[in-house]
C-alpha positions as CSV (number, residue, x, y, z in Angstrom):
1,M,-12.0,-15.2,2.0
2,E,-11.4,-17.3,-1.3
3,H,-8.2,-16.8,-3.3
4,V,-6.6,-15.0,-0.1
5,R,-3.1,-15.5,1.1
6,E,-1.7,-14.2,4.5
7,I,1.9,-13.1,4.1
8,G,3.7,-13.9,7.2
9,S,3.6,-13.0,10.7
10,R,5.6,-13.4,13.8
11,V,6.6,-10.0,15.5
12,G,4.4,-7.0,16.0
13,N,5.0,-3.2,14.8
14,Q,3.6,0.1,15.7
15,V,1.4,1.6,13.5
16,G,-0.4,4.4,14.7
17,N,-1.8,3.2,18.5
18,T,-2.2,-0.4,16.8
19,V,-0.1,-3.3,15.9
20,I,0.3,-4.9,12.4
21,A,1.7,-8.1,12.6
22,A,5.2,-8.2,11.0
23,G,5.9,-9.5,7.5
24,T,2.1,-9.1,6.9
25,A,1.9,-6.6,4.5
26,V,-2.1,-7.8,4.0
27,A,-4.2,-10.5,3.3
28,L,-4.4,-9.8,-0.5
29,C,-5.4,-12.0,-3.3
30,A,-3.2,-15.0,-4.6
31,G,-3.1,-13.8,-8.1
32,A,-6.3,-15.2,-8.9
33,W,-7.0,-13.9,-12.2
34,L,-3.3,-15.7,-13.1
35,L,-4.3,-18.8,-11.9
36,H,-8.1,-18.9,-13.3
37,N,-6.3,-18.2,-16.9
38,G,-3.7,-20.8,-16.4
39,T,-1.2,-18.2,-17.9
40,E,1.2,-15.1,-16.7
41,T,0.6,-13.2,-19.9
42,H,-1.8,-10.8,-17.7
43,A,0.7,-10.0,-15.1
44,P,0.3,-6.7,-13.6
45,P,3.1,-4.0,-14.0
46,Q,5.9,-4.2,-11.7
47,P,8.2,-1.1,-10.3
48,S,11.8,-0.4,-12.1
49,A,14.4,0.1,-10.2
50,A,14.7,3.9,-11.0
51,Q,11.5,4.1,-9.0
52,N,12.7,2.8,-5.7
53,G,13.9,5.2,-3.0
54,G,17.3,4.2,-2.4
55,T,17.6,0.8,-1.1
56,T,17.2,-2.7,-2.7
57,S,13.9,-4.7,-3.3
58,E,15.1,-7.1,-0.8
59,G,14.0,-5.0,1.9
60,G,15.5,-2.4,4.0
61,T,15.3,-1.8,7.7
62,G,14.8,2.2,8.0
63,E,12.8,2.9,11.2
64,G,10.3,5.1,9.3
65,G,9.3,6.1,5.6
66,T,11.1,9.6,5.9
67,N,14.6,7.7,6.6
68,A,13.7,5.3,3.8
69,V,13.6,7.7,0.8
70,A,15.7,10.4,2.7
71,G,15.6,13.6,0.4
72,A,13.0,12.2,-1.8
73,G,9.9,14.2,-3.3
74,R,8.8,17.9,-2.7
75,R,8.7,19.4,1.1
76,S,6.3,18.3,3.1
77,A,3.0,20.6,4.1
78,P,1.6,20.8,7.6
79,P,-0.1,17.9,8.9
80,L,-3.9,17.9,8.9
81,S,-6.3,17.3,11.9
82,A,-7.3,13.5,11.9
83,S,-10.6,12.8,9.6
84,P,-11.4,9.6,8.0
85,P,-10.9,9.4,4.5
86,R,-13.3,8.4,2.0
87,R,-11.8,8.1,-1.5
88,I,-8.7,7.6,-3.2
89,R,-7.4,9.1,-6.5
90,I,-4.2,8.6,-8.2
91,P,-4.8,10.0,-12.1
92,S,-1.8,8.9,-13.7
93,I,-3.0,5.1,-13.2
94,R,-6.6,6.0,-13.4
95,V,-7.4,5.0,-10.0
96,D,-10.7,7.0,-8.6
97,A,-12.0,4.4,-5.5
98,P,-14.0,4.8,-2.6
99,L,-12.1,3.9,0.7
100,T,-13.4,1.4,3.4
101,G,-12.3,0.7,6.8
102,L,-9.8,-2.3,7.2
103,A,-9.2,-3.9,10.8
104,L,-6.8,-6.4,11.6
105,T,-7.2,-10.6,11.3
106,P,-7.2,-12.8,14.3
107,T,-3.5,-13.4,13.4
108,G,-2.5,-9.5,13.0
109,S,-2.6,-8.9,9.4
110,L,-4.3,-6.3,7.8
111,A,-7.8,-7.6,6.4
112,A,-8.4,-7.1,2.7
113,P,-11.5,-5.2,1.0
114,P,-13.8,-7.8,-0.5
115,A,-12.5,-9.2,-3.3
116,E,-15.6,-8.8,-5.6
117,R,-15.9,-5.1,-5.3
118,T,-12.8,-4.6,-7.8
119,N,-12.8,-0.8,-7.2
120,L,-12.8,-0.6,-3.9
121,A,-9.5,-0.1,-1.4
122,G,-9.4,0.1,2.2
123,W,-7.2,1.9,5.0
124,Y,-6.0,0.9,8.2
125,E,-8.9,2.3,10.5
126,A,-7.2,2.1,13.8
127,G,-4.2,3.7,13.1
128,T,-3.2,7.5,11.5
129,T,-5.9,9.1,9.2
130,P,-4.2,10.0,5.9
131,G,-2.9,13.6,6.1
132,E,-2.2,13.2,10.0
133,R,1.5,13.6,11.1
134,G,2.8,9.8,10.9
135,T,2.0,6.8,8.3
136,A,-1.2,6.0,7.1
137,I,-1.8,2.6,5.2
138,V,-4.1,2.0,2.1
139,A,-4.2,-1.5,0.7
140,G,-6.4,-2.9,-2.0
141,H,-6.5,-6.1,-4.5
142,V,-4.3,-6.3,-7.7
143,D,-7.0,-8.7,-9.6
144,N,-9.5,-11.3,-8.7
145,A,-10.8,-14.3,-10.7
146,D,-12.5,-12.1,-13.0
147,G,-9.5,-9.5,-13.9
148,P,-7.7,-6.7,-12.8
149,S,-8.7,-4.9,-9.6
150,V,-8.3,-1.6,-8.1
151,F,-4.2,-1.3,-7.6
152,Y,-3.9,-3.5,-10.7
153,R,-1.3,-1.0,-12.2
154,L,0.1,0.3,-8.8
155,G,3.8,-1.1,-10.0
156,A,3.5,1.3,-13.0
157,L,3.4,4.1,-10.6
158,R,6.3,6.6,-10.9
159,K,8.4,9.0,-8.4
160,N,6.7,12.5,-7.9
161,A,3.4,11.4,-8.9
162,A,0.0,13.1,-7.1
163,I,-2.7,10.5,-5.0
164,E,-5.4,12.7,-3.8
165,V,-7.2,11.4,-0.9
166,D,-10.8,13.0,-0.1
167,R,-11.5,13.2,3.8
168,R,-15.0,13.2,5.7
169,D,-14.1,16.7,6.6
170,G,-14.4,17.8,3.5
171,G,-10.4,18.4,2.7
172,V,-8.4,16.8,0.3
173,A,-4.9,15.7,1.3
174,V,-2.5,15.4,-2.0
175,F,0.4,13.0,-1.4
176,T,3.9,13.1,-3.7
177,V,5.5,9.7,-4.3
178,D,8.7,9.3,-3.0
179,A,9.6,5.5,-4.1
180,V,7.7,2.3,-5.4
181,E,9.0,-0.5,-4.5
182,V,8.8,-4.4,-4.8
183,Y,9.6,-6.9,-1.9
184,D,9.7,-10.4,-1.3
185,A,7.3,-11.9,1.2
186,R,10.2,-13.5,3.3
187,R,12.1,-10.2,3.5
188,F,9.5,-7.8,3.7
189,P,10.8,-4.4,5.6
190,D,7.8,-4.1,8.2
191,R,9.8,-1.2,10.2
192,K,10.0,1.0,6.7
193,V,7.0,0.6,5.6
194,Y,4.8,0.8,8.9
195,G,7.5,2.6,11.2
196,A,6.2,5.9,12.7
197,A,7.1,9.0,10.6
198,P,7.8,12.7,11.8
199,R,5.6,13.7,8.9
200,P,2.1,13.1,7.0
201,E,3.1,10.1,5.3
202,L,1.3,7.5,3.0
203,R,1.9,3.5,2.2
204,V,-0.4,2.1,-0.7
205,I,-0.1,-1.4,-0.9
206,T,-1.0,-4.6,-3.0
207,C,0.4,-7.6,-4.1
208,G,3.3,-8.0,-6.6
209,G,6.8,-9.4,-7.1
210,G,7.2,-12.7,-8.2
211,Y,4.2,-15.3,-9.4
212,S,4.1,-19.1,-8.5
213,R,0.9,-21.3,-9.4
214,A,1.3,-22.8,-6.2
215,T,1.3,-19.7,-4.1
216,G,0.1,-16.9,-6.2
217,Y,2.1,-13.7,-5.6
218,Q,5.3,-13.7,-3.8
219,G,5.6,-10.1,-2.3
220,N,4.1,-6.7,-2.4
221,V,4.3,-3.6,-4.3
222,V,4.9,-0.6,-1.8
223,V,4.0,3.0,-2.9
224,F,6.0,5.3,-0.2
225,A,4.4,9.1,-0.3
226,H,4.2,12.3,1.7
227,L,1.7,15.2,2.2
228,T,2.6,18.3,-0.2
229,A,-0.4,19.9,-0.5
230,S,-3.8,20.3,0.8
231,R,-7.4,22.0,-0.3
């Protein structure tokens, strides 16, 4: 798709029962709005060092989210049964968006939602559903050629913020943010982001980091969160 850049990959890592190619956060937009306007004045917010989980933005190698942000956030709630998600809400950054299922590209990257649908995010439907034990993956664009997209403000999210996911079974999975980190694509910590977790965890991913007119965004913003309630 136009303006999409694939971030890398060579090796496979397990997420749920399927493999996402290492170093491939997702195939997301390459700074289409910035490229279109020829300026970086519209660059999205990036997370500060105060929001990380105790590792550097160069990329850690923890086996799972719990290890990567050990001790962060509130006590975990019991796992929920499997149920596909329908909608994601992050009130503190004004996100309220439907979710669509995402598959893998032929090279093993996670496909992106349609760029023209600015208020649409996606979830990795072959993996863990949000609220189940394990690591669930949600991804979305930061912008397109016309302006901001669903996760434009993801880098402004702070620790302890709430993320709510409406599920097809009628329930709502409530996650608490443990860390918000930014990684250079060349040092993306696959195991830390995608690795199996002993409790219900969520990753929310978009483009971020440095920006180049030649290649677009040079990294990814990743939110680490865990299930703390359901209703």
